[in-house]
mmCIF file of the N, C-alpha and C atoms, coordinates in Angstrom:
data_MODEL
# 
_entry.id   MODEL 
# 
loop_
_atom_site.group_PDB 
_atom_site.id 
_atom_site.type_symbol 
_atom_site.label_atom_id 
_atom_site.label_alt_id 
_atom_site.label_comp_id 
_atom_site.label_asym_id 
_atom_site.label_entity_id 
_atom_site.label_seq_id 
_atom_site.pdbx_PDB_ins_code 
_atom_site.Cartn_x 
_atom_site.Cartn_y 
_atom_site.Cartn_z 
_atom_site.occupancy 
_atom_site.B_iso_or_equiv 
_atom_site.pdbx_formal_charge 
_atom_site.auth_seq_id 
_atom_site.auth_comp_id 
_atom_site.auth_asym_id 
_atom_site.auth_atom_id 
_atom_site.pdbx_PDB_model_num 
ATOM 1   N N  . MET A 1 1  ? 140.566 54.045 94.886 1.00 0.00 ? 1  MET A N  1 
ATOM 2   C CA . MET A 1 1  ? 139.600 54.839 94.160 1.00 0.00 ? 1  MET A CA 1 
ATOM 3   C C  . MET A 1 1  ? 138.209 54.449 94.671 1.00 0.00 ? 1  MET A C  1 
ATOM 4   N N  . ASN A 1 2  ? 137.440 55.436 95.048 1.00 0.00 ? 2  ASN A N  1 
ATOM 5   C CA . ASN A 1 2  ? 136.116 55.111 95.586 1.00 0.00 ? 2  ASN A CA 1 
ATOM 6   C C  . ASN A 1 2  ? 135.110 54.857 94.462 1.00 0.00 ? 2  ASN A C  1 
ATOM 7   N N  . LYS A 1 3  ? 133.940 54.392 94.837 1.00 0.00 ? 3  LYS A N  1 
ATOM 8   C CA . LYS A 1 3  ? 132.955 53.985 93.832 1.00 0.00 ? 3  LYS A CA 1 
ATOM 9   C C  . LYS A 1 3  ? 132.452 55.169 93.013 1.00 0.00 ? 3  LYS A C  1 
ATOM 10  N N  . TYR A 1 4  ? 132.418 56.375 93.598 1.00 0.00 ? 4  TYR A N  1 
ATOM 11  C CA . TYR A 1 4  ? 131.955 57.540 92.850 1.00 0.00 ? 4  TYR A CA 1 
ATOM 12  C C  . TYR A 1 4  ? 132.965 57.938 91.778 1.00 0.00 ? 4  TYR A C  1 
ATOM 13  N N  . ALA A 1 5  ? 134.231 57.832 92.109 1.00 0.00 ? 5  ALA A N  1 
ATOM 14  C CA . ALA A 1 5  ? 135.272 58.147 91.133 1.00 0.00 ? 5  ALA A CA 1 
ATOM 15  C C  . ALA A 1 5  ? 135.238 57.144 89.986 1.00 0.00 ? 5  ALA A C  1 
ATOM 16  N N  . LYS A 1 6  ? 135.036 55.866 90.307 1.00 0.00 ? 6  LYS A N  1 
ATOM 17  C CA . LYS A 1 6  ? 134.937 54.842 89.265 1.00 0.00 ? 6  LYS A CA 1 
ATOM 18  C C  . LYS A 1 6  ? 133.715 55.090 88.384 1.00 0.00 ? 6  LYS A C  1 
ATOM 19  N N  . CYS A 1 7  ? 132.621 55.464 89.003 1.00 0.00 ? 7  CYS A N  1 
ATOM 20  C CA . CYS A 1 7  ? 131.399 55.753 88.255 1.00 0.00 ? 7  CYS A CA 1 
ATOM 21  C C  . CYS A 1 7  ? 131.609 56.954 87.332 1.00 0.00 ? 7  CYS A C  1 
ATOM 22  N N  . ALA A 1 8  ? 132.236 58.001 87.859 1.00 0.00 ? 8  ALA A N  1 
ATOM 23  C CA . ALA A 1 8  ? 132.505 59.196 87.064 1.00 0.00 ? 8  ALA A CA 1 
ATOM 24  C C  . ALA A 1 8  ? 133.432 58.869 85.903 1.00 0.00 ? 8  ALA A C  1 
ATOM 25  N N  . LEU A 1 9  ? 134.447 58.056 86.160 1.00 0.00 ? 9  LEU A N  1 
ATOM 26  C CA . LEU A 1 9  ? 135.379 57.658 85.112 1.00 0.00 ? 9  LEU A CA 1 
ATOM 27  C C  . LEU A 1 9  ? 134.664 56.840 84.041 1.00 0.00 ? 9  LEU A C  1 
ATOM 28  N N  . GLY A 1 10 ? 133.832 55.907 84.476 1.00 0.00 ? 10 GLY A N  1 
ATOM 29  C CA . GLY A 1 10 ? 133.073 55.085 83.528 1.00 0.00 ? 10 GLY A CA 1 
ATOM 30  C C  . GLY A 1 10 ? 132.112 55.910 82.696 1.00 0.00 ? 10 GLY A C  1 
ATOM 31  N N  . CYS A 1 11 ? 131.404 56.822 83.346 1.00 0.00 ? 11 CYS A N  1 
ATOM 32  C CA . CYS A 1 11 ? 130.470 57.691 82.625 1.00 0.00 ? 11 CYS A CA 1 
ATOM 33  C C  . CYS A 1 11 ? 131.204 58.581 81.630 1.00 0.00 ? 11 CYS A C  1 
ATOM 34  N N  . SER A 1 12 ? 132.347 59.086 82.041 1.00 0.00 ? 12 SER A N  1 
ATOM 35  C CA . SER A 1 12 ? 133.151 59.924 81.159 1.00 0.00 ? 12 SER A CA 1 
ATOM 36  C C  . SER A 1 12 ? 133.591 59.146 79.924 1.00 0.00 ? 12 SER A C  1 
ATOM 37  N N  . LEU A 1 13 ? 134.010 57.921 80.134 1.00 0.00 ? 13 LEU A N  1 
ATOM 38  C CA . LEU A 1 13 ? 134.432 57.077 79.017 1.00 0.00 ? 13 LEU A CA 1 
ATOM 39  C C  . LEU A 1 13 ? 133.270 56.824 78.061 1.00 0.00 ? 13 LEU A C  1 
ATOM 40  N N  . VAL A 1 14 ? 132.115 56.495 78.612 1.00 0.00 ? 14 VAL A N  1 
ATOM 41  C CA . VAL A 1 14 ? 130.931 56.244 77.777 1.00 0.00 ? 14 VAL A CA 1 
ATOM 42  C C  . VAL A 1 14 ? 130.552 57.494 76.988 1.00 0.00 ? 14 VAL A C  1 
ATOM 43  N N  . LEU A 1 15 ? 130.574 58.645 77.640 1.00 0.00 ? 15 LEU A N  1 
ATOM 44  C CA . LEU A 1 15 ? 130.238 59.889 76.954 1.00 0.00 ? 15 LEU A CA 1 
ATOM 45  C C  . LEU A 1 15 ? 131.246 60.223 75.862 1.00 0.00 ? 15 LEU A C  1 
ATOM 46  N N  . ASN A 1 16 ? 132.521 59.976 76.123 1.00 0.00 ? 16 ASN A N  1 
ATOM 47  C CA . ASN A 1 16 ? 133.545 60.229 75.104 1.00 0.00 ? 16 ASN A CA 1 
ATOM 48  C C  . ASN A 1 16 ? 133.343 59.340 73.885 1.00 0.00 ? 16 ASN A C  1 
ATOM 49  N N  . VAL A 1 17 ? 133.030 58.078 74.114 1.00 0.00 ? 17 VAL A N  1 
ATOM 50  C CA . VAL A 1 17 ? 132.781 57.159 72.997 1.00 0.00 ? 17 VAL A CA 1 
ATOM 51  C C  . VAL A 1 17 ? 131.546 57.603 72.220 1.00 0.00 ? 17 VAL A C  1 
ATOM 52  N N  . ALA A 1 18 ? 130.480 57.960 72.933 1.00 0.00 ? 18 ALA A N  1 
ATOM 53  C CA . ALA A 1 18 ? 129.257 58.416 72.269 1.00 0.00 ? 18 ALA A CA 1 
ATOM 54  C C  . ALA A 1 18 ? 129.528 59.679 71.461 1.00 0.00 ? 18 ALA A C  1 
ATOM 55  N N  . PHE A 1 19 ? 130.296 60.599 72.020 1.00 0.00 ? 19 PHE A N  1 
ATOM 56  C CA . PHE A 1 19 ? 130.633 61.835 71.319 1.00 0.00 ? 19 PHE A CA 1 
ATOM 57  C C  . PHE A 1 19 ? 131.437 61.538 70.057 1.00 0.00 ? 19 PHE A C  1 
ATOM 58  N N  . ALA A 1 20 ? 132.388 60.623 70.141 1.00 0.00 ? 20 ALA A N  1 
ATOM 59  C CA . ALA A 1 20 ? 133.195 60.255 68.974 1.00 0.00 ? 20 ALA A CA 1 
ATOM 60  C C  . ALA A 1 20 ? 132.320 59.648 67.879 1.00 0.00 ? 20 ALA A C  1 
ATOM 61  N N  . ILE A 1 21 ? 131.378 58.806 68.273 1.00 0.00 ? 21 ILE A N  1 
ATOM 62  C CA . ILE A 1 21 ? 130.473 58.191 67.290 1.00 0.00 ? 21 ILE A CA 1 
ATOM 63  C C  . ILE A 1 21 ? 129.603 59.256 66.626 1.00 0.00 ? 21 ILE A C  1 
ATOM 64  N N  . ILE A 1 22 ? 129.075 60.178 67.424 1.00 0.00 ? 22 ILE A N  1 
ATOM 65  C CA . ILE A 1 22 ? 128.233 61.245 66.880 1.00 0.00 ? 22 ILE A CA 1 
ATOM 66  C C  . ILE A 1 22 ? 129.037 62.128 65.928 1.00 0.00 ? 22 ILE A C  1 
ATOM 67  N N  . CYS A 1 23 ? 130.260 62.488 66.307 1.00 0.00 ? 23 CYS A N  1 
ATOM 68  C CA . CYS A 1 23 ? 131.101 63.320 65.445 1.00 0.00 ? 23 CYS A CA 1 
ATOM 69  C C  . CYS A 1 23 ? 131.406 62.616 64.130 1.00 0.00 ? 23 CYS A C  1 
ATOM 70  N N  . ASN A 1 24 ? 131.694 61.331 64.190 1.00 0.00 ? 24 ASN A N  1 
ATOM 71  C CA . ASN A 1 24 ? 131.983 60.571 62.979 1.00 0.00 ? 24 ASN A CA 1 
ATOM 72  C C  . ASN A 1 24 ? 130.760 60.533 62.070 1.00 0.00 ? 24 ASN A C  1 
ATOM 73  N N  . ASP A 1 25 ? 129.594 60.317 62.651 1.00 0.00 ? 25 ASP A N  1 
ATOM 74  C CA . ASP A 1 25 ? 128.360 60.278 61.869 1.00 0.00 ? 25 ASP A CA 1 
ATOM 75  C C  . ASP A 1 25 ? 128.077 61.633 61.229 1.00 0.00 ? 25 ASP A C  1 
ATOM 76  N N  . MET A 1 26 ? 128.299 62.710 61.989 1.00 0.00 ? 26 MET A N  1 
ATOM 77  C CA . MET A 1 26 ? 128.093 64.052 61.445 1.00 0.00 ? 26 MET A CA 1 
ATOM 78  C C  . MET A 1 26 ? 129.063 64.324 60.306 1.00 0.00 ? 26 MET A C  1 
ATOM 79  N N  . SER A 1 27 ? 130.286 63.863 60.435 1.00 0.00 ? 27 SER A N  1 
ATOM 80  C CA . SER A 1 27 ? 131.282 64.039 59.385 1.00 0.00 ? 27 SER A CA 1 
ATOM 81  C C  . SER A 1 27 ? 130.855 63.311 58.118 1.00 0.00 ? 27 SER A C  1 
ATOM 82  N N  . ASN A 1 28 ? 130.366 62.088 58.269 1.00 0.00 ? 28 ASN A N  1 
ATOM 83  C CA . ASN A 1 28 ? 129.904 61.322 57.112 1.00 0.00 ? 28 ASN A CA 1 
ATOM 84  C C  . ASN A 1 28 ? 128.712 62.001 56.449 1.00 0.00 ? 28 ASN A C  1 
ATOM 85  N N  . THR A 1 29 ? 127.801 62.527 57.258 1.00 0.00 ? 29 THR A N  1 
ATOM 86  C CA . THR A 1 29 ? 126.627 63.213 56.726 1.00 0.00 ? 29 THR A CA 1 
ATOM 87  C C  . THR A 1 29 ? 127.039 64.473 55.972 1.00 0.00 ? 29 THR A C  1 
ATOM 88  N N  . ALA A 1 30 ? 127.959 65.229 56.535 1.00 0.00 ? 30 ALA A N  1 
ATOM 89  C CA . ALA A 1 30 ? 128.432 66.449 55.878 1.00 0.00 ? 30 ALA A CA 1 
ATOM 90  C C  . ALA A 1 30 ? 129.139 66.116 54.573 1.00 0.00 ? 30 ALA A C  1 
ATOM 91  N N  . SER A 1 31 ? 129.925 65.070 54.575 1.00 0.00 ? 31 SER A N  1 
ATOM 92  C CA . SER A 1 31 ? 130.627 64.658 53.363 1.00 0.00 ? 31 SER A CA 1 
ATOM 93  C C  . SER A 1 31 ? 129.636 64.289 52.266 1.00 0.00 ? 31 SER A C  1 
ATOM 94  N N  . LYS A 1 32 ? 128.596 63.548 52.630 1.00 0.00 ? 32 LYS A N  1 
ATOM 95  C CA . LYS A 1 32 ? 127.571 63.167 51.649 1.00 0.00 ? 32 LYS A CA 1 
ATOM 96  C C  . LYS A 1 32 ? 126.836 64.403 51.147 1.00 0.00 ? 32 LYS A C  1 
ATOM 97  N N  . ALA A 1 33 ? 126.572 65.349 52.029 1.00 0.00 ? 33 ALA A N  1 
ATOM 98  C CA . ALA A 1 33 ? 125.877 66.574 51.631 1.00 0.00 ? 33 ALA A CA 1 
ATOM 99  C C  . ALA A 1 33 ? 126.706 67.360 50.624 1.00 0.00 ? 33 ALA A C  1 
ATOM 100 N N  . PHE A 1 34 ? 128.012 67.449 50.846 1.00 0.00 ? 34 PHE A N  1 
ATOM 101 C CA . PHE A 1 34 ? 128.871 68.152 49.896 1.00 0.00 ? 34 PHE A CA 1 
ATOM 102 C C  . PHE A 1 34 ? 128.932 67.421 48.562 1.00 0.00 ? 34 PHE A C  1 
ATOM 103 N N  . ASP A 1 35 ? 128.947 66.095 48.595 1.00 0.00 ? 35 ASP A N  1 
ATOM 104 C CA . ASP A 1 35 ? 128.921 65.317 47.353 1.00 0.00 ? 35 ASP A CA 1 
ATOM 105 C C  . ASP A 1 35 ? 127.620 65.565 46.596 1.00 0.00 ? 35 ASP A C  1 
ATOM 106 N N  . ASP A 1 36 ? 126.501 65.564 47.320 1.00 0.00 ? 36 ASP A N  1 
ATOM 107 C CA . ASP A 1 36 ? 125.203 65.827 46.697 1.00 0.00 ? 36 ASP A CA 1 
ATOM 108 C C  . ASP A 1 36 ? 125.145 67.235 46.122 1.00 0.00 ? 36 ASP A C  1 
ATOM 109 N N  . LEU A 1 37 ? 125.737 68.192 46.828 1.00 0.00 ? 37 LEU A N  1 
ATOM 110 C CA . LEU A 1 37 ? 125.773 69.570 46.341 1.00 0.00 ? 37 LEU A CA 1 
ATOM 111 C C  . LEU A 1 37 ? 126.569 69.665 45.046 1.00 0.00 ? 37 LEU A C  1 
ATOM 112 N N  . ALA A 1 38 ? 127.700 68.986 44.979 1.00 0.00 ? 38 ALA A N  1 
ATOM 113 C CA . ALA A 1 38 ? 128.519 69.001 43.764 1.00 0.00 ? 38 ALA A CA 1 
ATOM 114 C C  . ALA A 1 38 ? 127.749 68.400 42.589 1.00 0.00 ? 38 ALA A C  1 
ATOM 115 N N  . ILE A 1 39 ? 127.019 67.324 42.838 1.00 0.00 ? 39 ILE A N  1 
ATOM 116 C CA . ILE A 1 39 ? 126.215 66.698 41.782 1.00 0.00 ? 39 ILE A CA 1 
ATOM 117 C C  . ILE A 1 39 ? 125.119 67.655 41.317 1.00 0.00 ? 39 ILE A C  1 
ATOM 118 N N  . ALA A 1 40 ? 124.459 68.311 42.269 1.00 0.00 ? 40 ALA A N  1 
ATOM 119 C CA . ALA A 1 40 ? 123.391 69.254 41.924 1.00 0.00 ? 40 ALA A CA 1 
ATOM 120 C C  . ALA A 1 40 ? 123.941 70.427 41.116 1.00 0.00 ? 40 ALA A C  1 
ATOM 121 N N  . GLN A 1 41 ? 125.110 70.936 41.493 1.00 0.00 ? 41 GLN A N  1 
ATOM 122 C CA . GLN A 1 41 ? 125.713 72.043 40.754 1.00 0.00 ? 41 GLN A CA 1 
ATOM 123 C C  . GLN A 1 41 ? 126.057 71.619 39.331 1.00 0.00 ? 41 GLN A C  1 
ATOM 124 N N  . GLN A 1 42 ? 126.527 70.399 39.158 1.00 0.00 ? 42 GLN A N  1 
ATOM 125 C CA . GLN A 1 42 ? 126.847 69.897 37.821 1.00 0.00 ? 42 GLN A CA 1 
ATOM 126 C C  . GLN A 1 42 ? 125.577 69.780 36.980 1.00 0.00 ? 42 GLN A C  1 
ATOM 127 N N  . LYS A 1 43 ? 124.494 69.312 37.588 1.00 0.00 ? 43 LYS A N  1 
ATOM 128 C CA . LYS A 1 43 ? 123.225 69.199 36.861 1.00 0.00 ? 43 LYS A CA 1 
ATOM 129 C C  . LYS A 1 43 ? 122.712 70.571 36.446 1.00 0.00 ? 43 LYS A C  1 
ATOM 130 N N  . VAL A 1 44 ? 122.824 71.557 37.335 1.00 0.00 ? 44 VAL A N  1 
ATOM 131 C CA . VAL A 1 44 ? 122.403 72.920 37.004 1.00 0.00 ? 44 VAL A CA 1 
ATOM 132 C C  . VAL A 1 44 ? 123.240 73.450 35.848 1.00 0.00 ? 44 VAL A C  1 
ATOM 133 N N  . SER A 1 45 ? 124.531 73.203 35.886 1.00 0.00 ? 45 SER A N  1 
ATOM 134 C CA . SER A 1 45 ? 125.416 73.641 34.810 1.00 0.00 ? 45 SER A CA 1 
ATOM 135 C C  . SER A 1 45 ? 125.030 72.982 33.490 1.00 0.00 ? 45 SER A C  1 
ATOM 136 N N  . ASP A 1 46 ? 124.731 71.691 33.523 1.00 0.00 ? 46 ASP A N  1 
ATOM 137 C CA . ASP A 1 46 ? 124.312 70.980 32.310 1.00 0.00 ? 46 ASP A CA 1 
ATOM 138 C C  . ASP A 1 46 ? 123.017 71.564 31.756 1.00 0.00 ? 46 ASP A C  1 
ATOM 139 N N  . ILE A 1 47 ? 122.076 71.873 32.637 1.00 0.00 ? 47 ILE A N  1 
ATOM 140 C CA . ILE A 1 47 ? 120.803 72.452 32.202 1.00 0.00 ? 47 ILE A CA 1 
ATOM 141 C C  . ILE A 1 47 ? 121.026 73.830 31.590 1.00 0.00 ? 47 ILE A C  1 
ATOM 142 N N  . GLN A 1 48 ? 121.907 74.629 32.192 1.00 0.00 ? 48 GLN A N  1 
ATOM 143 C CA . GLN A 1 48 ? 122.192 75.959 31.645 1.00 0.00 ? 48 GLN A CA 1 
ATOM 144 C C  . GLN A 1 48 ? 122.796 75.849 30.248 1.00 0.00 ? 48 GLN A C  1 
ATOM 145 N N  . HIS A 1 49 ? 123.683 74.878 30.049 1.00 0.00 ? 49 HIS A N  1 
ATOM 146 C CA . HIS A 1 49 ? 124.270 74.689 28.722 1.00 0.00 ? 49 HIS A CA 1 
ATOM 147 C C  . HIS A 1 49 ? 123.206 74.235 27.718 1.00 0.00 ? 49 HIS A C  1 
ATOM 148 N N  . ASP A 1 50 ? 122.308 73.368 28.159 1.00 0.00 ? 50 ASP A N  1 
ATOM 149 C CA . ASP A 1 50 ? 121.219 72.923 27.283 1.00 0.00 ? 50 ASP A CA 1 
ATOM 150 C C  . ASP A 1 50 ? 120.333 74.098 26.879 1.00 0.00 ? 50 ASP A C  1 
ATOM 151 N N  . ILE A 1 51 ? 120.047 74.988 27.814 1.00 0.00 ? 51 ILE A N  1 
ATOM 152 C CA . ILE A 1 51 ? 119.229 76.169 27.516 1.00 0.00 ? 51 ILE A CA 1 
ATOM 153 C C  . ILE A 1 51 ? 119.939 77.061 26.504 1.00 0.00 ? 51 ILE A C  1 
ATOM 154 N N  . GLU A 1 52 ? 121.242 77.261 26.696 1.00 0.00 ? 52 GLU A N  1 
ATOM 155 C CA . GLU A 1 52 ? 122.006 78.077 25.748 1.00 0.00 ? 52 GLU A CA 1 
ATOM 156 C C  . GLU A 1 52 ? 121.992 77.449 24.361 1.00 0.00 ? 52 GLU A C  1 
ATOM 157 N N  . ASP A 1 53 ? 122.133 76.129 24.288 1.00 0.00 ? 53 ASP A N  1 
ATOM 158 C CA . ASP A 1 53 ? 122.092 75.437 22.996 1.00 0.00 ? 53 ASP A CA 1 
ATOM 159 C C  . ASP A 1 53 ? 120.726 75.600 22.333 1.00 0.00 ? 53 ASP A C  1 
ATOM 160 N N  . LEU A 1 54 ? 119.659 75.470 23.111 1.00 0.00 ? 54 LEU A N  1 
ATOM 161 C CA . LEU A 1 54 ? 118.314 75.627 22.561 1.00 0.00 ? 54 LEU A CA 1 
ATOM 162 C C  . LEU A 1 54 ? 118.072 77.051 22.066 1.00 0.00 ? 54 LEU A C  1 
ATOM 163 N N  . LYS A 1 55 ? 118.584 78.036 22.799 1.00 0.00 ? 55 LYS A N  1 
ATOM 164 C CA . LYS A 1 55 ? 118.441 79.430 22.358 1.00 0.00 ? 55 LYS A CA 1 
ATOM 165 C C  . LYS A 1 55 ? 119.177 79.651 21.046 1.00 0.00 ? 55 LYS A C  1 
ATOM 166 N N  . ALA A 1 56 ? 120.373 79.085 20.936 1.00 0.00 ? 56 ALA A N  1 
ATOM 167 C CA . ALA A 1 56 ? 121.141 79.228 19.697 1.00 0.00 ? 56 ALA A CA 1 
ATOM 168 C C  . ALA A 1 56 ? 120.413 78.560 18.533 1.00 0.00 ? 56 ALA A C  1 
ATOM 169 N N  . LYS A 1 57 ? 119.857 77.385 18.752 1.00 0.00 ? 57 LYS A N  1 
ATOM 170 C CA . LYS A 1 57 ? 119.103 76.696 17.694 1.00 0.00 ? 57 LYS A CA 1 
ATOM 171 C C  . LYS A 1 57 ? 117.876 77.497 17.297 1.00 0.00 ? 57 LYS A C  1 
ATOM 172 N N  . GLN A 1 58 ? 117.217 78.095 18.276 1.00 0.00 ? 58 GLN A N  1 
ATOM 173 C CA . GLN A 1 58 ? 116.034 78.901 17.998 1.00 0.00 ? 58 GLN A CA 1 
ATOM 174 C C  . GLN A 1 58 ? 116.397 80.118 17.158 1.00 0.00 ? 58 GLN A C  1 
ATOM 175 N N  . GLU A 1 59 ? 117.527 80.756 17.471 1.00 0.00 ? 59 GLU A N  1 
ATOM 176 C CA . GLU A 1 59 ? 117.970 81.912 16.696 1.00 0.00 ? 59 GLU A CA 1 
ATOM 177 C C  . GLU A 1 59 ? 118.269 81.510 15.262 1.00 0.00 ? 59 GLU A C  1 
ATOM 178 N N  . VAL A 1 60 ? 118.911 80.357 15.077 1.00 0.00 ? 60 VAL A N  1 
ATOM 179 C CA . VAL A 1 60 ? 119.218 79.877 13.729 1.00 0.00 ? 60 VAL A CA 1 
ATOM 180 C C  . VAL A 1 60 ? 117.927 79.607 12.967 1.00 0.00 ? 60 VAL A C  1 
ATOM 181 N N  . GLN A 1 61 ? 116.962 78.990 13.608 1.00 0.00 ? 61 GLN A N  1 
ATOM 182 C CA . GLN A 1 61 ? 115.686 78.696 12.952 1.00 0.00 ? 61 GLN A CA 1 
ATOM 183 C C  . GLN A 1 61 ? 114.956 79.981 12.576 1.00 0.00 ? 61 GLN A C  1 
ATOM 184 N N  . GLN A 1 62 ? 115.029 80.983 13.440 1.00 0.00 ? 62 GLN A N  1 
ATOM 185 C CA . GLN A 1 62 ? 114.373 82.255 13.144 1.00 0.00 ? 62 GLN A CA 1 
ATOM 186 C C  . GLN A 1 62 ? 115.047 82.940 11.963 1.00 0.00 ? 62 GLN A C  1 
ATOM 187 N N  . LEU A 1 63 ? 116.377 82.865 11.896 1.00 0.00 ? 63 LEU A N  1 
ATOM 188 C CA . LEU A 1 63 ? 117.094 83.473 10.775 1.00 0.00 ? 63 LEU A CA 1 
ATOM 189 C C  . LEU A 1 63 ? 116.802 82.729 9.477  1.00 0.00 ? 63 LEU A C  1 
ATOM 190 N N  . GLU A 1 64 ? 116.695 81.406 9.549  1.00 0.00 ? 64 GLU A N  1 
ATOM 191 C CA . GLU A 1 64 ? 116.392 80.616 8.353  1.00 0.00 ? 64 GLU A CA 1 
ATOM 192 C C  . GLU A 1 64 ? 114.960 80.865 7.886  1.00 0.00 ? 64 GLU A C  1 
ATOM 193 N N  . ALA A 1 65 ? 114.070 81.164 8.803  1.00 0.00 ? 65 ALA A N  1 
ATOM 194 C CA . ALA A 1 65 ? 112.670 81.394 8.452  1.00 0.00 ? 65 ALA A CA 1 
ATOM 195 C C  . ALA A 1 65 ? 112.478 82.726 7.739  1.00 0.00 ? 65 ALA A C  1 
ATOM 196 N N  . LYS A 1 66 ? 113.401 83.650 7.928  1.00 0.00 ? 66 LYS A N  1 
ATOM 197 C CA . LYS A 1 66 ? 113.274 84.983 7.315  1.00 0.00 ? 66 LYS A CA 1 
ATOM 198 C C  . LYS A 1 66 ? 113.605 84.948 5.881  1.00 0.00 ? 66 LYS A C  1 
# 
């Protein structure tokens, strides 16, 4: 095997390792993003329920005031 073939093989190996590391990091980032999205959706849902509860309390107070 000549020196150019060895160099090409070595470079290919290094690039494959770098690509694997980048893919793994991207996967971890995407996983965290989906987790954060789920948390945000739950918070929005909680806020919507709180708003509905406040509206119901307001309606009761208005009826009691009459």
